[in-house]
Structures are given as structure tokens and as C-alpha cells.
VEXDREN-2710 file (C-alpha; in Angstrom, 1 decimal):
% VEXDREN-2710
k/r/px/py/pz
1/MET/0.0/0.0/0.1
2/LYS/1.1/3.6/-0.6
3/TYR/0.6/5.8/2.4
4/GLY/1.1/9.6/2.3
5/TYR/2.1/12.1/5.1
6/ALA/1.6/15.7/5.2
7/ARG/2.6/18.2/8.0
8/VAL/2.7/22.0/8.4
9/SER/4.5/23.7/11.3
10/THR/1.5/26.0/12.7
11/LEU/-2.2/25.7/13.0
12/HIS/-2.7/28.6/10.7
13/GLN/-0.8/27.1/7.7
14/ASP/-2.8/25.0/5.0
15/LEU/-2.2/21.3/4.2
16/GLU/-4.2/21.6/1.1
17/ALA/-1.0/21.7/-1.4
18/GLN/0.5/18.8/0.3
19/LEU/-2.7/16.8/0.2
20/GLN/-3.3/17.4/-3.4
21/ALA/0.2/16.3/-4.5
22/LEU/-0.1/13.1/-2.4
23/LYS/-3.5/12.3/-3.8
24/LYS/-2.1/12.9/-7.3
25/GLU/0.7/10.5/-6.6
26/GLY/-2.0/7.9/-5.8
27/CYS/-1.7/7.4/-2.0
28/ASP/-4.2/5.0/-0.8
29/LYS/-4.3/6.8/2.8
30/ILE/-3.1/9.9/3.9
31/TYR/-2.1/11.1/7.5
32/ALA/-1.5/14.7/8.3
33/ASP/-0.2/16.6/11.4
34/LYS/-0.3/20.3/12.5
35/PHE/2.1/21.4/15.3
36/THR/4.3/24.3/16.1
37/CYS/7.8/24.9/15.2
38/THR/10.3/22.5/16.7
39/LYS/8.0/20.3/18.7
40/THR/8.6/16.7/18.0
41/ASP/5.3/15.1/19.0
42/ARG/3.5/13.9/15.8
43/PRO/0.5/11.8/16.7
44/GLU/-0.6/11.1/13.2
45/PHE/3.1/10.3/12.0
46/ASN/3.3/7.9/14.9
47/LYS/0.1/6.2/13.9
48/LEU/1.4/5.9/10.4
49/LEU/4.7/4.3/11.6
50/ASN/2.7/1.7/13.4
51/VAL/0.5/0.9/10.3
52/LEU/3.4/0.7/7.8
53/LYS/4.5/-2.8/7.1
54/GLU/7.0/-4.4/4.6
55/GLY/6.3/-3.8/0.9
56/ASP/4.5/-0.3/1.6
57/THR/5.6/3.0/0.6
58/LEU/5.7/6.1/2.6
59/VAL/5.2/9.3/0.3
60/VAL/6.0/12.7/1.4
61/THR/6.3/16.0/-0.5
62/LYS/9.6/17.0/1.0
63/LEU/12.2/15.5/3.4
64/ASP/11.5/18.1/6.1
65/ARG/7.9/17.0/6.3
66/PHE/8.6/14.0/8.5
67/ALA/12.0/15.0/10.1
68/ARG/13.1/18.2/11.8
69/THR/16.7/17.3/12.2
70/THR/19.3/15.3/10.3
71/ALA/19.6/12.6/12.9
72/ASP/15.8/12.3/13.2
73/GLY/15.5/11.9/9.5
74/ILE/18.4/9.4/9.2
75/ASN/17.1/7.2/12.1
76/THR/13.5/7.2/10.8
77/VAL/14.5/6.3/7.2
78/LYS/16.9/3.5/8.4
79/SER/14.2/2.2/10.7
80/LEU/11.7/2.1/7.7
81/PHE/14.2/0.5/5.5
82/GLU/14.9/-2.3/8.1
83/LYS/11.1/-3.0/7.8
84/GLY/11.3/-3.3/4.2
85/ILE/9.2/0.0/3.6
86/LYS/10.1/2.2/0.6
87/VAL/10.5/6.0/1.0
88/HIS/9.3/8.2/-1.7
89/VAL/10.2/12.0/-1.5
90/LEU/8.3/13.8/-4.3
91/ASN/10.8/16.5/-4.9
92/MET/13.7/14.0/-4.9
93/GLY/12.4/10.8/-6.0
94/LEU/12.5/7.2/-4.5
95/ILE/15.3/6.9/-1.7
96/GLU/17.2/3.8/-2.4
97/ASP/18.7/1.7/0.6
98/THR/22.3/2.0/-0.9
99/PRO/25.4/3.8/0.3
100/THR/24.8/6.5/-2.4
101/GLY/21.1/6.7/-1.4
102/ARG/22.0/7.0/2.2
103/LEU/24.6/9.7/1.5
104/ILE/22.1/11.9/-0.6
105/LEU/19.5/11.5/2.0
106/SER/22.0/12.8/4.9
107/VAL/23.2/15.8/2.7
108/MET/19.6/16.7/1.9
109/LEU/18.5/16.4/5.5
110/ALA/21.4/18.5/6.7
111/PHE/20.3/21.3/4.2
112/ALA/16.9/21.1/5.3
113/GLU/17.8/21.5/9.0
114/PHE/20.2/24.3/8.1
115/GLU/17.4/26.1/6.4
116/ARG/15.0/25.6/9.1
117/ASP/17.6/26.9/11.7
118/MET/18.2/30.1/9.5
119/ILE/14.4/30.8/9.3
120/VAL/14.2/30.5/13.3
121/GLU/17.2/32.9/13.7
122/ARG/15.9/35.4/11.2
123/THR/12.5/35.4/13.0
124/GLN/13.9/35.8/16.4
125/GLU/16.1/38.8/15.1
126/GLY/12.9/40.4/13.6
127/LYS/11.1/39.9/17.0
128/ALA/14.0/41.5/18.8
129/LEU/14.0/44.5/16.6
130/ALA/10.2/44.9/16.7
131/LYS/10.3/44.8/20.7
132/GLN/12.4/48.0/20.4
133/LYS/9.7/49.9/18.8
134/THR/7.0/51.7/20.8
135/GLY/3.8/50.1/21.1
136/PHE/4.9/46.6/20.3
137/ARG/2.6/44.0/21.3
138/GLU/3.6/40.2/20.3
139/GLY/1.0/38.0/18.9
140/ARG/-1.7/38.6/16.2
141/PRO/-3.2/42.2/16.1
142/LYS/-6.6/42.5/17.2
143/LYS/-9.2/41.9/14.6
144/TYR/-11.6/44.6/15.9
145/SER/-10.9/47.9/17.2
146/LYS/-12.2/49.1/20.7
147/LYS/-14.7/51.4/18.9
148/GLN/-16.1/48.5/17.0
149/ILE/-16.3/46.3/20.1
150/GLU/-18.0/49.3/22.2
151/HIS/-20.5/49.6/19.3
152/ALA/-21.5/45.8/19.3
153/LEU/-21.7/45.9/23.2
154/LYS/-24.1/48.8/22.8
155/LEU/-26.2/47.0/20.3
156/LEU/-26.5/44.1/22.8
157/GLU/-28.6/46.3/25.0
158/ASN/-31.5/45.9/22.6
159/HIS/-30.6/42.9/20.4
160/SER/-29.6/39.1/20.8
161/TYR/-26.1/37.8/20.4
162/LYS/-27.1/36.2/17.3
163/GLN/-28.5/39.6/15.7
164/VAL/-25.4/41.6/16.7
165/THR/-23.0/38.9/15.1
166/GLU/-25.0/39.1/11.8
167/MET/-25.0/42.9/12.0
168/THR/-21.0/43.3/13.0
169/GLY/-19.5/40.1/12.0
170/ILE/-18.1/39.9/15.6
171/SER/-18.4/36.3/17.0
172/LYS/-20.6/35.5/20.0
173/SER/-17.7/34.3/22.0
174/THR/-15.7/37.6/21.5
175/LEU/-18.8/39.6/22.5
176/ILE/-19.2/37.5/25.7
177/ARG/-15.4/38.0/26.6
178/ALA/-15.7/41.6/25.8
179/LYS/-18.8/42.1/27.9
180/GLY/-17.4/40.2/30.9
181/TYR/-14.2/42.2/30.7
182/ARG/-16.2/45.4/30.8
183/SER/-18.3/44.2/33.6
184/PHE/-15.1/43.2/35.5
185/ASN/-13.5/46.7/35.1
186/ALA/-16.7/48.3/36.3
187/MET/-16.5/46.4/39.7
188/PRO/-15.4/48.3/42.8
189/TYR/-11.9/47.5/43.8
190/VAL/-9.6/47.5/46.8
191/ARG/-6.0/48.9/46.3
192/TYR/-3.5/47.9/48.9
193/ASP/-0.2/49.7/48.8
194/GLY/1.5/47.7/51.3
195/THR/0.2/49.5/54.3
196/ASN/-3.2/50.8/53.8
197/ALA/-6.2/49.3/51.7
198/THR/-8.4/51.9/49.9
199/HIS/-11.6/51.4/48.3
200/HIS/-12.3/52.8/44.9
201/ALA/-15.5/52.9/42.6
202/GLY/-15.4/50.8/39.5
203/ASN/-13.5/52.1/36.6
204/ASN/-11.0/50.9/34.0
205/VAL/-7.9/50.2/36.0
206/SER/-4.9/50.3/33.8
207/ASN/-2.0/50.6/36.4
208/CYS/-2.6/47.3/38.2
209/ILE/-3.9/43.8/37.9
210/LYS/-7.4/43.1/39.3
211/THR/-8.4/39.9/40.7
212/SER/-12.0/39.2/41.7
213/VAL/-13.2/37.7/45.1
214/ASN/-16.9/37.7/46.2
215/ASN/-17.7/40.5/43.6
216/ILE/-15.0/42.8/44.9
217/ALA/-11.9/43.3/42.6
218/TYR/-8.5/43.5/44.5
219/CYS/-5.8/45.4/42.9
220/ILE/-2.5/43.4/43.2
221/ASN/0.9/44.7/42.3
222/PRO/-0.2/48.4/42.5
223/ILE/1.6/51.3/41.1
224/SER/1.3/54.5/42.9
225/GLU/-0.9/57.1/41.2
END
């Protein structure tokens, strides 16, 4: 049997191109994983390894789809060869269990690992530079502005979550989270400066972290006003 394996490094990347290539190659069954960066846990790949038997063929679009390091790739392919399983890399061809085949495999895996390490290094350098800029926030940018969220919360006063979602495109979960956050900030809170505790009316506290106990928000790690 011919088995295909596809993998992407983040949950937001698309597997479709790999899946189409594997289907075109005539794979009888395809396994796929989505995981982040250098994590080595690949549940679907591990399932595939347990299914493969002598005479089967493992098909991947590129070498780095099933190996993150040279050592990992060599050990994986060696294990497959020992079981009588063929390995077909679409951009390389069928890898042969010969000295020449193993040499080519080692060189290609080394290049793939080098390329990955360079990408990681460039990404880290880019983040380091970005952090030096004023207003830097790591992670994805907010999909909706504060004004859009406030408008949607205002609509909730006279409309259902479903209606507001249809009108604004903002999901129910986002609306619930924003409403809860606004309610929390509106709670009265107690500020403790290490000596004295003072009570304050609810407002949007930006210079401390609030934690709620019995409907009273306590301001921890306070910063003097």
C-alpha cells in the first residue's frame, strides 16, 4: 500500500497543497499533522509508523515533512528500510537503501535542517528589533478595534447575540468575552499599597492587575498614582 504524510508547522498554515500532491501520486491513505515549530510530537505520523509494513511505500512532498533534524531523519528512514518499507520524496524521487542513497539523504536532510535553523534565527532577530519599537505587542493584531467592540456591546442592549453577530460580524464568544471584561472593570476594587487598603469606585484600572473575590476586585501589584 502507498501511504502519504503531510505536515505543517503551525495551526494557521494550509495542508491543501501537500494533500493534493499526495492524492495525485495515488496514495491509498494520507495522514496529516499540524504542530508548532520544533515540537517533535507528531501523533498522526506515529500512527502511520505503526501501520506501515513490509512492501508499503511512505510518500512525502519534502524531506523535512517528517524530520526536523538530520539525525531524526536518518534514524526514521533507517528504521523504515529495516522493515522493508520504501520512502518516496516527491521533490527527490525514491530513496534507495544503498550507500549512495543514504549519502544523498544525509546531505539533503542537513540542508533542510540548516534552512529551518536560519528561518528561526531570522524570526528571532525580527522579533528582537520589533520589541524595540514603541507600542510593540507580540502575537496577532486585534481583529476589531475598541470602537467596534464598544458599538457591538451597545447593540447588545437591545438585540440578541445572534443579531449583533449578523450585524457586525463579531463572534458571540468575542462579544461574551468583551462584555465580561467590561463588567469586571466596572466592579469596585480595593487597592493595597503594602500598608493601607483603600476602596475605589469601579473604573477601567490600567495601572494594576485586578483579581475578583466575592464580587470585589482586588488590585494586586499596585503602582502609585
